[in-house]
mmCIF file as Biopython writes it, N, C-alpha, C and O atoms, coordinates in Angstrom:
data_model
#
loop_
_atom_site.group_PDB
_atom_site.id
_atom_site.type_symbol
_atom_site.label_atom_id
_atom_site.label_alt_id
_atom_site.label_comp_id
_atom_site.label_asym_id
_atom_site.label_entity_id
_atom_site.label_seq_id
_atom_site.pdbx_PDB_ins_code
_atom_site.Cartn_x
_atom_site.Cartn_y
_atom_site.Cartn_z
_atom_site.occupancy
_atom_site.B_iso_or_equiv
_atom_site.auth_seq_id
_atom_site.auth_asym_id
_atom_site.pdbx_PDB_model_num
ATOM 1   N N  . UNK A ? 1  ? 10.856  -1.689  -1.872  1.0 0.0 1  A 1 
ATOM 2   C CA . UNK A ? 1  ? 10.737  -1.471  -0.410  1.0 0.0 1  A 1 
ATOM 3   C C  . UNK A ? 1  ? 11.652  -0.421  0.009   1.0 0.0 1  A 1 
ATOM 4   O O  . UNK A ? 1  ? 12.762  -0.556  -0.505  1.0 0.0 1  A 1 
ATOM 5   N N  . UNK A ? 2  ? 11.526  0.669   0.847   1.0 0.0 2  A 1 
ATOM 6   C CA . UNK A ? 2  ? 12.210  1.510   1.663   1.0 0.0 2  A 1 
ATOM 7   C C  . UNK A ? 2  ? 11.987  1.467   3.205   1.0 0.0 2  A 1 
ATOM 8   O O  . UNK A ? 2  ? 10.976  1.402   3.905   1.0 0.0 2  A 1 
ATOM 9   N N  . UNK A ? 3  ? 13.273  1.527   3.450   1.0 0.0 3  A 1 
ATOM 10  C CA . UNK A ? 3  ? 13.032  1.381   5.146   1.0 0.0 3  A 1 
ATOM 11  C C  . UNK A ? 3  ? 13.252  3.087   5.593   1.0 0.0 3  A 1 
ATOM 12  O O  . UNK A ? 3  ? 14.192  3.810   5.263   1.0 0.0 3  A 1 
ATOM 13  N N  . UNK A ? 4  ? 12.044  3.447   6.456   1.0 0.0 4  A 1 
ATOM 14  C CA . UNK A ? 4  ? 12.405  4.749   6.561   1.0 0.0 4  A 1 
ATOM 15  C C  . UNK A ? 4  ? 12.157  5.325   8.435   1.0 0.0 4  A 1 
ATOM 16  O O  . UNK A ? 4  ? 11.227  4.926   9.136   1.0 0.0 4  A 1 
ATOM 17  N N  . UNK A ? 5  ? 12.804  5.911   8.707   1.0 0.0 5  A 1 
ATOM 18  C CA . UNK A ? 5  ? 12.424  6.499   10.340  1.0 0.0 5  A 1 
ATOM 19  C C  . UNK A ? 5  ? 11.414  7.244   10.536  1.0 0.0 5  A 1 
ATOM 20  O O  . UNK A ? 5  ? 11.224  8.254   9.860   1.0 0.0 5  A 1 
ATOM 21  N N  . UNK A ? 6  ? 10.574  6.833   11.545  1.0 0.0 6  A 1 
ATOM 22  C CA . UNK A ? 6  ? 9.387   7.511   11.762  1.0 0.0 6  A 1 
ATOM 23  C C  . UNK A ? 6  ? 9.469   7.995   13.317  1.0 0.0 6  A 1 
ATOM 24  O O  . UNK A ? 6  ? 9.781   7.168   14.174  1.0 0.0 6  A 1 
ATOM 25  N N  . UNK A ? 7  ? 9.248   9.048   13.591  1.0 0.0 7  A 1 
ATOM 26  C CA . UNK A ? 7  ? 9.379   9.618   15.114  1.0 0.0 7  A 1 
ATOM 27  C C  . UNK A ? 7  ? 8.138   9.306   15.630  1.0 0.0 7  A 1 
ATOM 28  O O  . UNK A ? 7  ? 7.113   9.693   15.069  1.0 0.0 7  A 1 
ATOM 29  N N  . UNK A ? 8  ? 8.115   8.383   17.048  1.0 0.0 8  A 1 
ATOM 30  C CA . UNK A ? 8  ? 7.272   7.782   17.798  1.0 0.0 8  A 1 
ATOM 31  C C  . UNK A ? 8  ? 7.028   8.181   19.086  1.0 0.0 8  A 1 
ATOM 32  O O  . UNK A ? 8  ? 7.004   7.273   19.917  1.0 0.0 8  A 1 
ATOM 33  N N  . UNK A ? 9  ? 6.843   9.288   19.467  1.0 0.0 9  A 1 
ATOM 34  C CA . UNK A ? 9  ? 6.897   9.807   20.834  1.0 0.0 9  A 1 
ATOM 35  C C  . UNK A ? 9  ? 8.056   10.098  20.959  1.0 0.0 9  A 1 
ATOM 36  O O  . UNK A ? 9  ? 8.510   10.999  20.254  1.0 0.0 9  A 1 
ATOM 37  N N  . UNK A ? 10 ? 9.001   9.323   22.029  1.0 0.0 10 A 1 
ATOM 38  C CA . UNK A ? 10 ? 10.442  9.626   22.155  1.0 0.0 10 A 1 
ATOM 39  C C  . UNK A ? 10 ? 11.351  8.853   21.572  1.0 0.0 10 A 1 
ATOM 40  O O  . UNK A ? 10 ? 12.332  8.585   22.266  1.0 0.0 10 A 1 
ATOM 41  N N  . UNK A ? 11 ? 11.295  8.298   20.201  1.0 0.0 11 A 1 
ATOM 42  C CA . UNK A ? 11 ? 12.194  7.404   19.610  1.0 0.0 11 A 1 
ATOM 43  C C  . UNK A ? 11 ? 11.746  7.103   18.547  1.0 0.0 11 A 1 
ATOM 44  O O  . UNK A ? 11 ? 10.555  6.936   18.285  1.0 0.0 11 A 1 
ATOM 45  N N  . UNK A ? 12 ? 13.000  6.966   17.561  1.0 0.0 12 A 1 
ATOM 46  C CA . UNK A ? 12 ? 12.342  6.504   16.204  1.0 0.0 12 A 1 
ATOM 47  C C  . UNK A ? 12 ? 11.998  5.098   16.022  1.0 0.0 12 A 1 
ATOM 48  O O  . UNK A ? 12 ? 12.549  4.337   16.818  1.0 0.0 12 A 1 
ATOM 49  N N  . UNK A ? 13 ? 11.279  4.617   15.232  1.0 0.0 13 A 1 
ATOM 50  C CA . UNK A ? 13 ? 10.868  3.496   14.506  1.0 0.0 13 A 1 
ATOM 51  C C  . UNK A ? 13 ? 11.266  3.488   13.168  1.0 0.0 13 A 1 
ATOM 52  O O  . UNK A ? 13 ? 11.183  4.487   12.454  1.0 0.0 13 A 1 
ATOM 53  N N  . UNK A ? 14 ? 11.765  2.228   12.733  1.0 0.0 14 A 1 
ATOM 54  C CA . UNK A ? 14 ? 12.030  2.053   11.299  1.0 0.0 14 A 1 
ATOM 55  C C  . UNK A ? 14 ? 10.950  1.413   10.763  1.0 0.0 14 A 1 
ATOM 56  O O  . UNK A ? 14 ? 10.681  0.413   11.428  1.0 0.0 14 A 1 
ATOM 57  N N  . UNK A ? 15 ? 10.049  1.619   9.615   1.0 0.0 15 A 1 
ATOM 58  C CA . UNK A ? 15 ? 9.005   1.196   9.127   1.0 0.0 15 A 1 
ATOM 59  C C  . UNK A ? 15 ? 9.575   0.871   7.484   1.0 0.0 15 A 1 
ATOM 60  O O  . UNK A ? 15 ? 10.514  1.489   6.981   1.0 0.0 15 A 1 
ATOM 61  N N  . UNK A ? 16 ? 8.983   0.034   6.949   1.0 0.0 16 A 1 
ATOM 62  C CA . UNK A ? 16 ? 8.902   -0.056  5.504   1.0 0.0 16 A 1 
ATOM 63  C C  . UNK A ? 16 ? 7.898   0.384   5.118   1.0 0.0 16 A 1 
ATOM 64  O O  . UNK A ? 16 ? 6.790   0.443   5.652   1.0 0.0 16 A 1 
ATOM 65  N N  . UNK A ? 17 ? 8.503   0.936   3.506   1.0 0.0 17 A 1 
ATOM 66  C CA . UNK A ? 17 ? 7.532   1.800   2.870   1.0 0.0 17 A 1 
ATOM 67  C C  . UNK A ? 17 ? 7.700   1.092   1.449   1.0 0.0 17 A 1 
ATOM 68  O O  . UNK A ? 17 ? 8.636   0.415   1.026   1.0 0.0 17 A 1 
ATOM 69  N N  . UNK A ? 18 ? 6.559   1.442   0.878   1.0 0.0 18 A 1 
ATOM 70  C CA . UNK A ? 18 ? 6.650   0.502   -0.611  1.0 0.0 18 A 1 
ATOM 71  C C  . UNK A ? 18 ? 5.826   2.065   -1.306  1.0 0.0 18 A 1 
ATOM 72  O O  . UNK A ? 18 ? 4.675   2.474   -1.150  1.0 0.0 18 A 1 
ATOM 73  N N  . UNK A ? 19 ? 6.805   2.551   -1.968  1.0 0.0 19 A 1 
ATOM 74  C CA . UNK A ? 19 ? 6.362   3.777   -2.766  1.0 0.0 19 A 1 
ATOM 75  C C  . UNK A ? 19 ? 5.522   3.141   -4.120  1.0 0.0 19 A 1 
ATOM 76  O O  . UNK A ? 19 ? 5.905   2.227   -4.849  1.0 0.0 19 A 1 
ATOM 77  N N  . UNK A ? 20 ? 4.218   3.947   -4.218  1.0 0.0 20 A 1 
ATOM 78  C CA . UNK A ? 20 ? 3.495   3.924   -5.558  1.0 0.0 20 A 1 
ATOM 79  C C  . UNK A ? 20 ? 2.908   4.880   -6.141  1.0 0.0 20 A 1 
ATOM 80  O O  . UNK A ? 20 ? 2.115   5.669   -5.627  1.0 0.0 20 A 1 
ATOM 81  N N  . UNK A ? 21 ? 3.430   4.834   -7.703  1.0 0.0 21 A 1 
ATOM 82  C CA . UNK A ? 21 ? 2.952   5.995   -8.392  1.0 0.0 21 A 1 
ATOM 83  C C  . UNK A ? 21 ? 1.637   6.074   -9.259  1.0 0.0 21 A 1 
ATOM 84  O O  . UNK A ? 21 ? 1.837   5.691   -10.412 1.0 0.0 21 A 1 
ATOM 85  N N  . UNK A ? 22 ? 0.321   6.478   -8.996  1.0 0.0 22 A 1 
ATOM 86  C CA . UNK A ? 22 ? -0.503  6.155   -10.031 1.0 0.0 22 A 1 
ATOM 87  C C  . UNK A ? 22 ? -0.820  7.425   -10.884 1.0 0.0 22 A 1 
ATOM 88  O O  . UNK A ? 22 ? -1.182  8.490   -10.386 1.0 0.0 22 A 1 
ATOM 89  N N  . UNK A ? 23 ? -0.646  7.206   -12.214 1.0 0.0 23 A 1 
ATOM 90  C CA . UNK A ? 23 ? -0.752  8.243   -13.427 1.0 0.0 23 A 1 
ATOM 91  C C  . UNK A ? 23 ? -1.737  8.082   -14.067 1.0 0.0 23 A 1 
ATOM 92  O O  . UNK A ? 23 ? -1.856  6.962   -14.564 1.0 0.0 23 A 1 
ATOM 93  N N  . UNK A ? 24 ? -2.630  8.904   -14.277 1.0 0.0 24 A 1 
ATOM 94  C CA . UNK A ? 24 ? -3.662  8.542   -15.088 1.0 0.0 24 A 1 
ATOM 95  C C  . UNK A ? 24 ? -4.209  9.956   -15.788 1.0 0.0 24 A 1 
ATOM 96  O O  . UNK A ? 24 ? -3.652  11.022  -15.527 1.0 0.0 24 A 1 
ATOM 97  N N  . UNK A ? 25 ? -5.464  9.867   -16.796 1.0 0.0 25 A 1 
ATOM 98  C CA . UNK A ? 25 ? -5.670  11.079  -17.040 1.0 0.0 25 A 1 
ATOM 99  C C  . UNK A ? 25 ? -7.125  11.430  -16.667 1.0 0.0 25 A 1 
ATOM 100 O O  . UNK A ? 25 ? -8.073  10.977  -17.308 1.0 0.0 25 A 1 
ATOM 101 N N  . UNK A ? 26 ? -7.246  12.118  -15.780 1.0 0.0 26 A 1 
ATOM 102 C CA . UNK A ? 26 ? -8.558  12.981  -15.178 1.0 0.0 26 A 1 
ATOM 103 C C  . UNK A ? 26 ? -9.904  12.316  -15.844 1.0 0.0 26 A 1 
ATOM 104 O O  . UNK A ? 26 ? -10.817 11.805  -15.196 1.0 0.0 26 A 1 
ATOM 105 N N  . UNK A ? 27 ? -9.813  12.470  -17.825 1.0 0.0 27 A 1 
ATOM 106 C CA . UNK A ? 27 ? -11.111 12.197  -17.996 1.0 0.0 27 A 1 
ATOM 107 C C  . UNK A ? 27 ? -11.400 10.740  -18.004 1.0 0.0 27 A 1 
ATOM 108 O O  . UNK A ? 27 ? -12.569 10.360  -18.073 1.0 0.0 27 A 1 
ATOM 109 N N  . UNK A ? 28 ? -10.347 9.841   -17.934 1.0 0.0 28 A 1 
ATOM 110 C CA . UNK A ? 28 ? -10.487 8.404   -18.467 1.0 0.0 28 A 1 
ATOM 111 C C  . UNK A ? 28 ? -10.675 7.942   -17.143 1.0 0.0 28 A 1 
ATOM 112 O O  . UNK A ? 28 ? -11.598 7.129   -17.112 1.0 0.0 28 A 1 
ATOM 113 N N  . UNK A ? 29 ? -10.077 8.176   -15.863 1.0 0.0 29 A 1 
ATOM 114 C CA . UNK A ? 29 ? -10.138 7.251   -14.840 1.0 0.0 29 A 1 
ATOM 115 C C  . UNK A ? 29 ? -10.605 8.181   -13.592 1.0 0.0 29 A 1 
ATOM 116 O O  . UNK A ? 29 ? -9.805  9.043   -13.229 1.0 0.0 29 A 1 
ATOM 117 N N  . UNK A ? 30 ? -11.603 8.088   -13.043 1.0 0.0 30 A 1 
ATOM 118 C CA . UNK A ? 30 ? -12.070 8.521   -12.163 1.0 0.0 30 A 1 
ATOM 119 C C  . UNK A ? 30 ? -11.094 8.263   -10.841 1.0 0.0 30 A 1 
ATOM 120 O O  . UNK A ? 30 ? -10.542 7.173   -10.697 1.0 0.0 30 A 1 
ATOM 121 N N  . UNK A ? 31 ? -10.930 9.289   -9.935  1.0 0.0 31 A 1 
ATOM 122 C CA . UNK A ? 31 ? -10.071 9.635   -8.836  1.0 0.0 31 A 1 
ATOM 123 C C  . UNK A ? 31 ? -10.987 8.447   -7.875  1.0 0.0 31 A 1 
ATOM 124 O O  . UNK A ? 31 ? -10.439 7.524   -7.273  1.0 0.0 31 A 1 
ATOM 125 N N  . UNK A ? 32 ? -12.049 8.627   -7.880  1.0 0.0 32 A 1 
ATOM 126 C CA . UNK A ? 32 ? -12.387 7.187   -6.609  1.0 0.0 32 A 1 
ATOM 127 C C  . UNK A ? 32 ? -12.026 6.131   -6.995  1.0 0.0 32 A 1 
ATOM 128 O O  . UNK A ? 32 ? -11.780 5.226   -6.198  1.0 0.0 32 A 1 
ATOM 129 N N  . UNK A ? 33 ? -11.912 5.996   -8.214  1.0 0.0 33 A 1 
ATOM 130 C CA . UNK A ? 33 ? -11.532 4.056   -8.597  1.0 0.0 33 A 1 
ATOM 131 C C  . UNK A ? 33 ? -9.973  4.172   -8.276  1.0 0.0 33 A 1 
ATOM 132 O O  . UNK A ? 33 ? -9.508  3.084   -7.937  1.0 0.0 33 A 1 
ATOM 133 N N  . UNK A ? 34 ? -9.050  5.214   -8.298  1.0 0.0 34 A 1 
ATOM 134 C CA . UNK A ? 34 ? -7.878  5.385   -7.742  1.0 0.0 34 A 1 
ATOM 135 C C  . UNK A ? 34 ? -7.858  4.730   -6.582  1.0 0.0 34 A 1 
ATOM 136 O O  . UNK A ? 34 ? -7.200  3.714   -6.355  1.0 0.0 34 A 1 
ATOM 137 N N  . UNK A ? 35 ? -8.755  5.440   -5.641  1.0 0.0 35 A 1 
ATOM 138 C CA . UNK A ? 35 ? -8.583  5.579   -4.475  1.0 0.0 35 A 1 
ATOM 139 C C  . UNK A ? 35 ? -9.132  3.944   -3.898  1.0 0.0 35 A 1 
ATOM 140 O O  . UNK A ? 35 ? -8.735  3.298   -2.928  1.0 0.0 35 A 1 
ATOM 141 N N  . UNK A ? 36 ? -9.826  3.728   -4.574  1.0 0.0 36 A 1 
ATOM 142 C CA . UNK A ? 36 ? -10.401 2.232   -4.265  1.0 0.0 36 A 1 
ATOM 143 C C  . UNK A ? 36 ? -9.196  1.371   -4.710  1.0 0.0 36 A 1 
ATOM 144 O O  . UNK A ? 36 ? -8.857  0.478   -3.935  1.0 0.0 36 A 1 
ATOM 145 N N  . UNK A ? 37 ? -8.446  1.542   -5.966  1.0 0.0 37 A 1 
ATOM 146 C CA . UNK A ? 37 ? -6.893  0.649   -5.940  1.0 0.0 37 A 1 
ATOM 147 C C  . UNK A ? 37 ? -6.233  0.580   -5.148  1.0 0.0 37 A 1 
ATOM 148 O O  . UNK A ? 37 ? -5.840  -0.497  -4.698  1.0 0.0 37 A 1 
ATOM 149 N N  . UNK A ? 38 ? -5.742  2.206   -4.528  1.0 0.0 38 A 1 
ATOM 150 C CA . UNK A ? 38 ? -4.817  2.106   -3.963  1.0 0.0 38 A 1 
ATOM 151 C C  . UNK A ? 38 ? -5.371  1.810   -2.073  1.0 0.0 38 A 1 
ATOM 152 O O  . UNK A ? 38 ? -4.552  1.867   -1.155  1.0 0.0 38 A 1 
ATOM 153 N N  . UNK A ? 39 ? -6.385  1.607   -1.925  1.0 0.0 39 A 1 
ATOM 154 C CA . UNK A ? 39 ? -7.253  1.009   -0.497  1.0 0.0 39 A 1 
ATOM 155 C C  . UNK A ? 39 ? -6.913  -0.729  -0.767  1.0 0.0 39 A 1 
ATOM 156 O O  . UNK A ? 39 ? -6.301  -1.438  0.032   1.0 0.0 39 A 1 
ATOM 157 N N  . UNK A ? 40 ? -7.426  -1.134  -1.964  1.0 0.0 40 A 1 
ATOM 158 C CA . UNK A ? 40 ? -7.407  -2.770  -2.455  1.0 0.0 40 A 1 
ATOM 159 C C  . UNK A ? 40 ? -5.688  -3.082  -2.052  1.0 0.0 40 A 1 
ATOM 160 O O  . UNK A ? 40 ? -5.442  -3.905  -1.171  1.0 0.0 40 A 1 
ATOM 161 N N  . UNK A ? 41 ? -4.645  -2.413  -2.717  1.0 0.0 41 A 1 
ATOM 162 C CA . UNK A ? 41 ? -3.217  -2.668  -2.790  1.0 0.0 41 A 1 
ATOM 163 C C  . UNK A ? 41 ? -2.994  -2.512  -1.216  1.0 0.0 41 A 1 
ATOM 164 O O  . UNK A ? 41 ? -2.226  -3.349  -0.741  1.0 0.0 41 A 1 
ATOM 165 N N  . UNK A ? 42 ? -3.472  -1.692  -0.432  1.0 0.0 42 A 1 
ATOM 166 C CA . UNK A ? 42 ? -2.902  -1.537  0.964   1.0 0.0 42 A 1 
ATOM 167 C C  . UNK A ? 42 ? -3.365  -2.702  1.709   1.0 0.0 42 A 1 
ATOM 168 O O  . UNK A ? 42 ? -2.681  -3.185  2.612   1.0 0.0 42 A 1 
ATOM 169 N N  . UNK A ? 43 ? -4.712  -3.260  1.303   1.0 0.0 43 A 1 
ATOM 170 C CA . UNK A ? 43 ? -4.991  -4.255  2.086   1.0 0.0 43 A 1 
ATOM 171 C C  . UNK A ? 43 ? -4.377  -5.622  1.630   1.0 0.0 43 A 1 
ATOM 172 O O  . UNK A ? 43 ? -4.601  -6.567  2.386   1.0 0.0 43 A 1 
ATOM 173 N N  . UNK A ? 44 ? -3.731  -5.834  0.651   1.0 0.0 44 A 1 
ATOM 174 C CA . UNK A ? 44 ? -2.958  -6.764  0.297   1.0 0.0 44 A 1 
ATOM 175 C C  . UNK A ? 44 ? -1.745  -6.913  0.661   1.0 0.0 44 A 1 
ATOM 176 O O  . UNK A ? 44 ? -1.359  -8.068  0.837   1.0 0.0 44 A 1 
ATOM 177 N N  . UNK A ? 45 ? -0.994  -6.017  0.833   1.0 0.0 45 A 1 
ATOM 178 C CA . UNK A ? 45 ? 0.380   -5.746  1.497   1.0 0.0 45 A 1 
ATOM 179 C C  . UNK A ? 45 ? 0.328   -5.745  2.712   1.0 0.0 45 A 1 
ATOM 180 O O  . UNK A ? 45 ? 1.392   -5.666  3.326   1.0 0.0 45 A 1 
ATOM 181 N N  . UNK A ? 46 ? -0.870  -5.829  3.406   1.0 0.0 46 A 1 
ATOM 182 C CA . UNK A ? 46 ? -1.273  -5.830  5.257   1.0 0.0 46 A 1 
ATOM 183 C C  . UNK A ? 46 ? -1.107  -7.010  5.555   1.0 0.0 46 A 1 
ATOM 184 O O  . UNK A ? 46 ? -0.552  -7.347  6.601   1.0 0.0 46 A 1 
ATOM 185 N N  . UNK A ? 47 ? -1.838  -8.333  4.155   1.0 0.0 47 A 1 
ATOM 186 C CA . UNK A ? 47 ? -1.871  -9.376  4.816   1.0 0.0 47 A 1 
ATOM 187 C C  . UNK A ? 47 ? -1.425  -10.605 3.393   1.0 0.0 47 A 1 
ATOM 188 O O  . UNK A ? 47 ? -2.101  -11.361 2.695   1.0 0.0 47 A 1 
ATOM 189 N N  . UNK A ? 48 ? -0.278  -10.348 3.460   1.0 0.0 48 A 1 
ATOM 190 C CA . UNK A ? 48 ? 0.391   -11.208 2.380   1.0 0.0 48 A 1 
ATOM 191 C C  . UNK A ? 48 ? 0.261   -12.946 2.657   1.0 0.0 48 A 1 
ATOM 192 O O  . UNK A ? 48 ? 0.210   -13.807 1.779   1.0 0.0 48 A 1 
ATOM 193 N N  . UNK A ? 49 ? 0.228   -13.140 4.040   1.0 0.0 49 A 1 
ATOM 194 C CA . UNK A ? 49 ? -0.059  -14.700 4.057   1.0 0.0 49 A 1 
ATOM 195 C C  . UNK A ? 49 ? -1.207  -15.030 3.412   1.0 0.0 49 A 1 
ATOM 196 O O  . UNK A ? 49 ? -1.259  -16.012 2.671   1.0 0.0 49 A 1 
ATOM 197 N N  . UNK A ? 50 ? -2.521  -14.016 3.698   1.0 0.0 50 A 1 
ATOM 198 C CA . UNK A ? 50 ? -3.570  -14.325 3.124   1.0 0.0 50 A 1 
ATOM 199 C C  . UNK A ? 50 ? -3.637  -14.869 1.543   1.0 0.0 50 A 1 
ATOM 200 O O  . UNK A ? 50 ? -4.396  -15.669 0.997   1.0 0.0 50 A 1 
ATOM 201 N N  . UNK A ? 51 ? -2.761  -14.261 1.160   1.0 0.0 51 A 1 
ATOM 202 C CA . UNK A ? 51 ? -2.917  -14.233 -0.499  1.0 0.0 51 A 1 
ATOM 203 C C  . UNK A ? 51 ? -2.217  -15.797 -0.380  1.0 0.0 51 A 1 
ATOM 204 O O  . UNK A ? 51 ? -2.753  -16.745 -0.953  1.0 0.0 51 A 1 
ATOM 205 N N  . UNK A ? 52 ? -1.118  -15.943 0.323   1.0 0.0 52 A 1 
ATOM 206 C CA . UNK A ? 52 ? -0.443  -17.087 -0.475  1.0 0.0 52 A 1 
ATOM 207 C C  . UNK A ? 52 ? -1.747  -18.761 0.186   1.0 0.0 52 A 1 
ATOM 208 O O  . UNK A ? 52 ? -1.847  -19.872 -0.335  1.0 0.0 52 A 1 
ATOM 209 N N  . UNK A ? 53 ? -2.442  -18.229 1.366   1.0 0.0 53 A 1 
ATOM 210 C CA . UNK A ? 53 ? -3.096  -19.477 1.691   1.0 0.0 53 A 1 
ATOM 211 C C  . UNK A ? 53 ? -4.389  -19.421 0.966   1.0 0.0 53 A 1 
ATOM 212 O O  . UNK A ? 53 ? -4.966  -20.508 0.946   1.0 0.0 53 A 1 
ATOM 213 N N  . UNK A ? 54 ? -5.017  -18.420 0.346   1.0 0.0 54 A 1 
ATOM 214 C CA . UNK A ? 54 ? -6.077  -18.322 -0.535  1.0 0.0 54 A 1 
ATOM 215 C C  . UNK A ? 54 ? -5.378  -19.017 -1.993  1.0 0.0 54 A 1 
ATOM 216 O O  . UNK A ? 54 ? -6.098  -19.821 -2.584  1.0 0.0 54 A 1 
ATOM 217 N N  . UNK A ? 55 ? -4.254  -18.781 -2.470  1.0 0.0 55 A 1 
ATOM 218 C CA . UNK A ? 55 ? -3.486  -19.556 -3.694  1.0 0.0 55 A 1 
ATOM 219 C C  . UNK A ? 55 ? -3.649  -21.042 -3.630  1.0 0.0 55 A 1 
ATOM 220 O O  . UNK A ? 55 ? -4.016  -21.771 -4.553  1.0 0.0 55 A 1 
ATOM 221 N N  . UNK A ? 56 ? -3.330  -21.384 -2.426  1.0 0.0 56 A 1 
ATOM 222 C CA . UNK A ? 56 ? -3.526  -23.159 -2.081  1.0 0.0 56 A 1 
ATOM 223 C C  . UNK A ? 56 ? -4.394  -23.540 -1.863  1.0 0.0 56 A 1 
ATOM 224 O O  . UNK A ? 56 ? -4.390  -24.769 -1.810  1.0 0.0 56 A 1 
ATOM 225 N N  . UNK A ? 57 ? -5.601  -22.914 -1.610  1.0 0.0 57 A 1 
ATOM 226 C CA . UNK A ? 57 ? -6.727  -23.807 -1.242  1.0 0.0 57 A 1 
ATOM 227 C C  . UNK A ? 57 ? -7.176  -24.146 -2.507  1.0 0.0 57 A 1 
ATOM 228 O O  . UNK A ? 57 ? -8.138  -24.903 -2.638  1.0 0.0 57 A 1 
#
């Protein structure tokens, strides 16, 4: 995880960023599949408490 400054209006806000690289061959994996994966990954990172709750139930 990296902390980066982000210009927001009149001041800087520091935000956390998780770099993710996807490397694949275009013939094997469709770009749409990669987009679905990154969207799902982003939603998991946005709600980490729900991941823990789901595992406990």
